[in-house]
Steps between C-alpha positions, in 0.01 A plus 500: 500500500310535176128445471386266225204728407726801433668479157870582481574803277681431176867586477611786272704249296191289441295802397773612259524150348126478451471844331813447283369161394158648414639794305754284314248235399245746369767714341683223321171347380386839371830556316475146352146576373615836359780341294306199373514487117117504466231754407414780735157355584664175620737695722201703632311180574793349686551827694136504602534139609806595711313789663191289575721226642676737735173661609317169560800361688495797738122465550536127562779547754304765687190276506698203633661718768160643601346155528795380713470801732125452531550135598767602751270768647215247533731253668617765749134581584422128558813470713398805710159344557654171614733684740206694641298181554794334671560808719129513597485129580526416864485123566449561874200724458179332623225438243179693515 
């Protein structure tokens, strides 16, 4: 039985598809920029834009993942507190 709080590892096929897709998209875009019939400064500007887009995308994806994991961790702490309170509660225990 799998636990919902333990993520399943990615399959090798999925990892290969993700990396191939990333390398192909950046590579094809870079080749397209290189062969554009424009001045070198325009190609340099577009190349810098491509690099900044890739860098900011990876930073954004890491930030979103970190926020998700922090929320999950906080939820697990709250859940543990509730379980402890329920375990400590004895409705038959006399008051006082």
